[in-house]
N, C-alpha and C positions, 0 to 999 in steps of 0.2 A: 515364475512365469509372468512376463510382462505382456499384457494384452495390447500394449501400444495404443492407447486411446488417441483419437484424432488422426489416425493414419488414413490417408486417401485410399480409396478402393483399389487403385492401380498398384498399390504396394502390398496387397494382401498376400501375395506369394512370399514376399520377403518376411512379412509378419509371421506366416505359418512356419517358415524355415527357422526364424528366431525362437518361436515358441517351442518347436521341436528340439532345438539345440538346448534350450533351458531345461526342458523335461529330461533330456538325456544327461545333462550335467547334474540334475537333482538326484540322480540315482547314487551318486558317489560323494555325498556331502555329509558333514556332521550335523548340520542344523538347517532347517528350511524356514525362511522368513517370507511370508506371503504379504506383499504390499498391495493394498486395495485403496480405492478412493471412495469418498462419499460426496453427495451433492444435495443441494436444496431443491425441493420440488413443491409446487403449489398443491395444497390439499383440496382446493375447491371451496373452502370456507373463507369467510371474511372476518377481519377484526372489527371492533366497534367503530373504528374510524373509516371502515370500508376498504382498507388495504388487504391484500391477500394474505392468507395464513400459509406458512411454509413448514415443511418437515424435512429432516435429513433422511436420505434413503441410501440403500445399498445399490450399487451398479450391478445389474444382472449379468453383465459381461464378466465381472469378477467371479461370480458363481459358476459361469460356464468354464472359465479357466481352471477353477478348482475341480470341476467334473472331469476335465481333460487330464488333470494330474491323477485323479482317482483311476481313470481308465488306463492310464499308463503305469499305474502301480507305484507312483512315487510319493503319494500322500502317506503320512504316517503319524503316529502319536507324537506329541511334543512340539508340533509346529508352532511358530509364533506368527501372530497377525499384527501388521503395522497398518493402521488406518491413516492414510495420508490426506493432506489438504484440509486439515481441521481448521485452518485459518479462514476458510471460506464459510464456516458454519457459525452464525451469530444469531442468537446467543448460544454459547457452548453447550447448554443443557440439551439442545436439540440432538446432540451426539448420543445421548444415553440410550435411546431406543435402538440405534444402529449398533452400538457396542453390545447391547443385550441380544439383538438378533444374531450377531456373529457368535456370541458366547453360546447361544442356544443350539448352534450347529454341533457343538461338542468336538470340533476339529482342532481347536487351538488350546495350547497350555497357557499362553499368555497373550493378551491383546493390549497393544500400545498405540494410543492416538498420537500422531506426529504431524508436523508441517515441515516439509523439506525446505520450503521457501523461507519461513520465519525461524526455522530451527527449533520450534517448540516441540518438546517431547523427545528430542534426539538423545539427550542425556539419559533419559529413562530407557530408551531402546538400547543404547550402548551398554547400560548396566545389565539389562536382561541378556544381551549377547555375551557379555563378559562372564556372567554367572553360568550360562548354559554351554558355552563352547569348551571343548576339552583343552586342558593345559598341556603343553608339551615343549619340546626343544624348538628353538628358532631354526628355520630351514636355511636362512641366509644370515650373513653378518649384520649386526644391528645398524651399521652405517651404510649398508647397501640399499639404495632407494629403488633400484630397478635391475632387471636382468638384461635390459637393452644396453647395447654399446653406445658410446658417445656419438659415433658417426650416424647411427640409426636415429638417435634422438634429434640431432641437428637436422638430419634429412627430413624427419617428420615435421619439424617446426618450419622449415623452408617450404615444404609442400603445403602445409596449412596456410601459410601467408600467401603463397601463390594462388591457392584456390579462393581465398577471400578476395584477392585483387581481381581475379578473373571471373567473379561471380556472374557477370552478365553474359559471358561467353564460356559457359560451363565446359571445361575440357573433358573429353571422353576418358583420357588417361593422363596422368602426370607423374613423372618419375624424377627423383633427384639422384644424380649420379656423381 
């Protein structure tokens, strides 16, 4: 469930729709990975040099998203927590209370700090996923990259380029035929 941080208020209906879609999809998956963020907040205290003291904190909106998952009945044992944006926390030791706070909830089997931007921790997350996901037969040929046809792919590329070029005159609808 992506709570879509930074979404303008006029897009809240779209956000709710996307969250509902994610919750519906979560009912039929082998493994749930919850991705949350952490941030630095001033504690109100000062260092010896007079600079503010910061601490890493949990975003309460992430907790609200988890409550929605509980209410929808999709939370379950064995979930994995990926704490993103660890590159913004310096020194890294500030992450320890956040990791402990999430661990104390008892919701997650594993907690993996990551940075999508710097790619720190992604190998660890991949290892956790590989270990936890069920092994089975491939659904598609190993050389098949997508189920989309060549015409569909080219059409999407042309549409994307046209949208980028027409950014100042945002078209209501654009089709490639």
